[in-house]
Every structure is written in structure tokens, then in C-alpha cells.
C-alpha positions as CSV (number, residue, x, y, z in Angstrom):
1,M,22.7,-36.3,-6.1
2,T,19.3,-36.7,-7.8
3,F,18.4,-34.1,-10.3
4,R,15.1,-32.3,-9.3
5,K,12.9,-31.1,-12.0
6,S,11.4,-27.6,-11.6
7,N,8.7,-25.5,-13.2
8,F,10.7,-22.3,-12.7
9,L,12.3,-21.1,-15.9
10,K,15.3,-19.8,-13.9
11,D,16.1,-23.4,-12.7
12,M,16.2,-24.8,-16.2
13,S,19.2,-25.1,-18.6
14,W,18.5,-23.9,-22.1
15,T,18.3,-27.5,-23.4
16,Q,15.9,-28.4,-20.6
17,F,13.8,-25.4,-21.5
18,I,13.5,-26.5,-25.1
19,E,12.2,-29.8,-24.1
20,R,9.9,-28.5,-21.4
21,K,8.5,-25.8,-23.6
22,K,7.2,-28.4,-26.2
23,G,4.6,-29.3,-23.6
24,T,3.1,-25.9,-22.8
25,D,2.2,-22.5,-24.1
26,L,1.3,-21.2,-20.6
27,V,3.7,-19.0,-18.5
28,I,2.8,-17.8,-15.0
29,I,4.4,-14.5,-14.0
30,P,4.4,-13.8,-10.2
31,S,4.5,-10.2,-9.0
32,G,4.3,-8.6,-5.6
33,A,5.9,-5.9,-3.4
34,F,8.6,-5.3,-0.9
35,E,6.8,-3.5,1.9
36,V,5.7,-3.4,5.5
37,Y,3.4,-6.3,6.3
38,G,2.8,-5.9,10.0
39,P,5.3,-6.7,12.8
40,H,4.7,-10.4,12.4
41,L,5.2,-11.0,8.6
42,P,8.2,-10.5,6.3
43,L,8.6,-7.4,4.1
44,G,8.4,-9.7,1.1
45,T,5.1,-11.3,2.0
46,D,3.3,-10.3,-1.2
47,T,6.0,-11.7,-3.4
48,I,6.5,-14.8,-1.3
49,V,2.8,-15.6,-1.6
50,A,2.7,-14.9,-5.3
51,V,5.6,-17.2,-6.0
52,K,4.2,-20.1,-3.9
53,I,0.7,-19.8,-5.5
54,S,2.4,-19.8,-8.9
55,E,4.3,-23.0,-7.9
56,I,1.2,-24.8,-6.8
57,L,-0.7,-23.8,-9.9
58,A,2.1,-24.8,-12.2
59,N,2.1,-28.3,-10.7
60,H,-1.5,-28.8,-11.7
61,V,-1.6,-27.2,-15.2
62,N,1.9,-28.0,-16.6
63,A,2.9,-24.4,-16.7
64,I,6.3,-22.8,-16.7
65,I,6.9,-20.0,-14.1
66,G,8.6,-17.0,-15.6
67,P,10.7,-14.3,-13.8
68,T,9.3,-12.9,-10.6
69,L,8.8,-9.1,-10.2
70,E,9.6,-8.7,-6.5
71,V,9.3,-5.0,-6.1
72,G,6.3,-2.8,-7.0
73,D,5.2,0.8,-6.4
74,S,4.9,1.0,-2.6
75,T,5.2,4.8,-2.3
76,A,2.2,5.1,0.0
77,L,4.0,2.8,2.6
78,E,7.5,4.1,2.3
79,E,7.5,5.6,5.7
80,F,7.9,2.1,7.2
81,P,11.5,0.9,7.4
82,G,12.6,-1.6,4.8
83,T,9.9,-0.8,2.3
84,M,11.2,-0.5,-1.2
85,T,9.5,1.0,-4.3
86,I,9.8,1.0,-8.0
87,K,8.3,3.8,-10.0
88,A,5.3,2.7,-12.1
89,E,6.9,3.6,-15.4
90,N,10.0,1.6,-14.5
91,F,7.9,-1.4,-13.4
92,K,6.0,-1.2,-16.7
93,H,9.1,-1.1,-18.9
94,Y,10.7,-4.0,-17.0
95,L,7.5,-6.1,-17.2
96,W,7.1,-5.3,-20.9
97,D,10.6,-6.4,-21.8
98,T,10.0,-9.6,-19.7
99,V,6.8,-10.6,-21.5
100,K,8.1,-9.7,-24.9
101,S,11.1,-12.0,-24.2
102,L,8.7,-14.8,-23.2
103,E,6.6,-14.2,-26.3
104,K,9.7,-14.5,-28.4
105,W,10.2,-18.0,-27.0
106,G,6.7,-19.1,-28.0
107,F,4.5,-18.5,-25.0
108,K,0.9,-17.6,-26.0
109,Q,-0.9,-17.8,-22.6
110,F,0.1,-15.4,-19.9
111,L,-1.2,-15.7,-16.4
112,F,-0.2,-13.0,-13.9
113,I,-0.4,-14.0,-10.3
114,N,-0.2,-10.6,-8.6
115,T,-0.4,-9.8,-4.9
116,H,0.0,-6.0,-4.9
117,A,-2.8,-3.6,-5.7
118,G,-0.4,-1.0,-7.1
119,N,0.6,-3.4,-9.8
120,V,-2.9,-4.2,-11.1
121,P,-3.4,-1.3,-13.6
122,I,0.1,-1.6,-15.0
123,I,-0.3,-5.3,-15.6
124,S,-3.7,-4.6,-17.2
125,Q,-2.0,-2.2,-19.6
126,I,0.6,-4.7,-20.5
127,A,-1.9,-7.5,-21.0
128,R,-4.1,-5.4,-23.3
129,D,-1.0,-4.5,-25.4
130,L,0.1,-8.1,-25.6
131,Q,-3.3,-9.2,-26.7
132,G,-2.8,-7.0,-29.8
133,N,-1.5,-10.3,-31.1
134,P,-4.7,-12.3,-31.6
135,E,-2.9,-15.5,-30.7
136,I,-2.2,-14.4,-27.2
137,K,-4.4,-14.7,-24.1
138,C,-3.8,-12.9,-20.8
139,A,-5.4,-13.0,-17.4
140,Q,-4.5,-11.5,-14.0
141,I,-5.3,-12.8,-10.6
142,D,-5.3,-9.9,-8.1
143,Y,-4.8,-12.4,-5.4
144,W,-5.7,-10.6,-2.1
145,R,-8.9,-9.2,-3.8
146,F,-9.5,-12.5,-5.5
147,I,-9.8,-14.5,-2.3
148,K,-12.4,-12.1,-0.9
149,N,-14.8,-13.8,-3.4
150,H,-13.9,-17.3,-2.1
151,C,-13.8,-17.0,1.7
152,D,-17.3,-17.8,2.8
153,G,-17.2,-20.0,5.9
154,I,-13.5,-19.5,6.4
155,I,-12.8,-16.0,7.7
156,E,-14.6,-14.4,10.7
157,S,-13.7,-10.7,10.8
158,G,-15.6,-9.5,7.8
159,D,-14.1,-7.1,5.3
160,L,-11.3,-6.3,7.7
161,A,-10.1,-9.9,7.4
162,H,-8.8,-8.8,4.0
163,A,-7.1,-5.6,5.1
164,H,-3.3,-5.3,5.3
165,A,-1.6,-8.2,7.1
166,S,-4.9,-9.1,8.7
167,E,-6.7,-12.4,9.2
168,A,-6.7,-13.6,5.6
169,G,-3.1,-12.7,4.7
170,T,-1.8,-13.9,8.0
171,S,-3.6,-17.2,7.6
172,V,-2.3,-17.7,4.1
173,M,1.3,-17.1,5.3
174,M,0.8,-19.4,8.3
175,Y,-0.1,-22.2,5.9
176,L,2.4,-21.5,3.1
177,H,5.4,-20.4,5.2
178,P,4.9,-20.9,8.9
179,E,8.6,-20.5,9.5
180,L,8.4,-16.9,8.5
181,C,5.5,-15.9,10.8
182,D,6.5,-14.2,14.0
183,L,3.3,-14.8,16.0
184,D,4.8,-13.4,19.2
185,N,4.4,-10.0,17.5
186,W,1.0,-10.2,15.7
187,V,-1.5,-7.5,16.6
188,H,-5.1,-6.5,16.4
189,E,-5.2,-3.0,15.2
190,P,-8.4,-1.4,13.8
191,P,-7.9,1.4,11.3
192,K,-6.8,4.6,12.9
193,I,-9.2,6.7,10.8
194,K,-12.6,6.1,9.3
195,D,-13.0,7.1,5.6
196,Q,-16.0,9.3,5.4
197,Y,-15.8,9.4,1.6
198,P,-15.2,5.8,0.4
199,D,-16.6,6.7,-3.0
200,I,-13.8,9.1,-3.6
201,I,-10.2,8.0,-4.5
202,Q,-7.8,9.6,-2.0
203,Y,-4.1,9.3,-1.5
204,V,-3.6,8.9,2.3
205,P,-0.2,7.8,3.6
206,F,-0.4,4.3,5.1
207,S,1.0,5.6,8.4
208,H,-2.2,7.6,8.9
209,K,-4.1,4.4,8.9
210,T,-1.9,2.2,11.1
211,D,1.0,2.3,13.5
212,S,2.0,-1.3,13.1
213,G,1.5,-1.9,9.4
214,T,-1.5,-4.2,10.2
215,I,-5.1,-3.1,9.6
216,G,-7.4,-5.6,11.3
217,N,-7.1,-8.6,13.5
218,A,-4.1,-10.7,12.6
219,T,-4.5,-12.8,15.7
220,L,-7.5,-14.5,14.1
221,G,-5.2,-16.1,11.6
222,T,-4.7,-19.9,11.5
223,A,-3.0,-22.3,9.2
224,A,-6.2,-24.2,8.7
225,K,-7.9,-21.0,7.3
226,G,-4.9,-20.4,5.1
227,E,-5.1,-23.9,3.7
228,A,-8.8,-23.5,2.9
229,L,-8.2,-20.2,1.2
230,V,-5.3,-21.4,-0.8
231,N,-7.1,-24.6,-1.9
232,R,-10.3,-22.9,-2.8
233,S,-8.5,-20.1,-4.8
234,V,-6.2,-22.5,-6.6
235,E,-9.2,-24.7,-7.6
236,R,-11.0,-21.7,-9.0
237,I,-8.0,-20.6,-11.1
238,V,-7.5,-24.1,-12.4
239,Q,-11.2,-24.3,-13.3
240,F,-10.8,-21.1,-15.3
241,L,-7.8,-22.3,-17.2
242,S,-9.5,-25.6,-18.0
243,E,-12.8,-24.2,-19.0
244,N,-11.8,-21.0,-20.7
245,W,-8.3,-21.7,-22.1
246,G,-8.7,-25.5,-22.6
247,I,-5.7,-26.3,-20.4
248,K,-5.7,-29.8,-19.2
249,R,-5.3,-30.6,-15.5
250,V,-2.3,-32.8,-14.9
251,D,-3.3,-33.5,-11.3
252,N,-6.4,-33.2,-9.2
253,I,-6.6,-30.6,-6.5
254,K,-8.1,-31.5,-3.2
255,K,-11.0,-29.2,-2.6
256,S,-11.2,-27.5,0.7
257,A,-14.3,-27.9,2.8
258,S,-17.0,-25.4,2.4
259,S,-16.3,-24.3,6.0
260,I,-14.0,-25.0,8.9
261,K,-14.1,-24.4,12.6
262,T,-13.0,-20.8,12.6
263,S,-12.1,-20.9,16.3
264,Q,-9.4,-23.5,15.7
265,K,-5.8,-22.2,16.1
266,V,-3.2,-24.2,14.2
């Protein structure tokens, strides 16, 4: 059997890690959630996407992928069966111990690929604390919000394309993991309520917004859109790492076209 090299730290022996670490100071840490993602996508969609994007990135920037934080604080969605939640303070302590272990082994550049909004402020706190060491650099990609800045000519349902389990998320999963997408059960469900005070932070249970766990039109999703979103977002992240952190590309990423035929179903 042929040995397959991996960028995942968990796949390396300690001796393999020593040799691999000599070539990089960059560690990528995926984090997501374990929560309802419509009737057509798996409960682990956030984490599944974070891990796959991390894997693609690592192949292009010679990074090592650290431990994945699979469960976040999904309290607002816990009425939906299968949803799991970790209290924010527990998530923070676990992540802190994780990054301090990675720091101990010489990592100085920490890139968090995060797909759950609830994790964002916790990761930001950890990053700022880590950067108390002037040798350390941190950055976070809040992935679902990130791709909103890079979707021109790809999505077709406006802001709702980026709502929960809608056009964008469905497209990304159709491209990355089509075998996990149950398209017989995807839905088009507009929000049940309209927020009359979007300028005020409120804490509305997710079940008040949707019956299915989807907000928006998942049926507009295509693998072609997902490929374009992934390629464009990965290219942007690699550009940042190259220009801001001086990390050399080890492979070229094929850029997605500026637009695709949005009516195409793949």
C-alpha cells in the first residue's frame, strides 16, 4: 500500500510532523458548528465546509491543518433535532488550549477558517490574546460572510442567497460534497418574519424565522456556482497570505470566471 502524505496534523506521526514543520510556520484551524442546515444538507455542513476549504488552502500554501473544532454555540437553533451546542466559555477554553499547544510547537501564523457566526467573537478574542506575542500573526475567515464579498456574477437571489442553507451554502456543498446533498428535499422558504428593527441586535429563536431550517431559495443552488464561489474565495485568501504574510504559493489556483450562467443546473 502506498503511503499518502497529508497536510492534516492528526494524520502525521510525530517524526513526520518534525520534518513537515521545518517547512512552514502556518497552521490552519477549521471551526464550524453541528446544527440544522435545512432538510437537504447535513447537520455538520459548517464544519464539513471549513475542513474542505482548509484542505484546499493548505495544498496551495504549504500549511499544516490543526485540530478541527466541530461544535460551536448553536443555542439559537437548538429546537431543531440533532443540533448540538458548546457554551461559549467552553469553546474559548478549548480553543485557547489548542492554539497554545500549536504555539509550543513553533507555529507563528494562525489562520482560522470559520463557518459559524457564533464562533467569530470568540476566535477574535483568542487571536488578539495570541498576538500579545509580537512574533505571532492571526487572521480569521468568517467564510459565509466572506463569500458575500466575492459573489458578483455568481449568485442570483441577492442577500437571501447567503441566508441559512440557501443558494450560496447549497451551491458550495454541491461542489465540495455532492454525495451529502439530498436535493429531493431542498426547499424555497422565505423568512417567516420581517425584521422591522435590523439596526438593533435581537435574540430571536431560529424556529421563529424558518420551519425547515432553510432561509431563502436553496433550489437555485448548483455545483457550478459552488465551484466559482470556492475558487474565487480561495484565490483571495491565498492572495492575502502571499501579499501580507509573505507566504509563497506552492501551486497556482485556477481562477473562476467572473460570471457563469446562473440558470445552469449541475
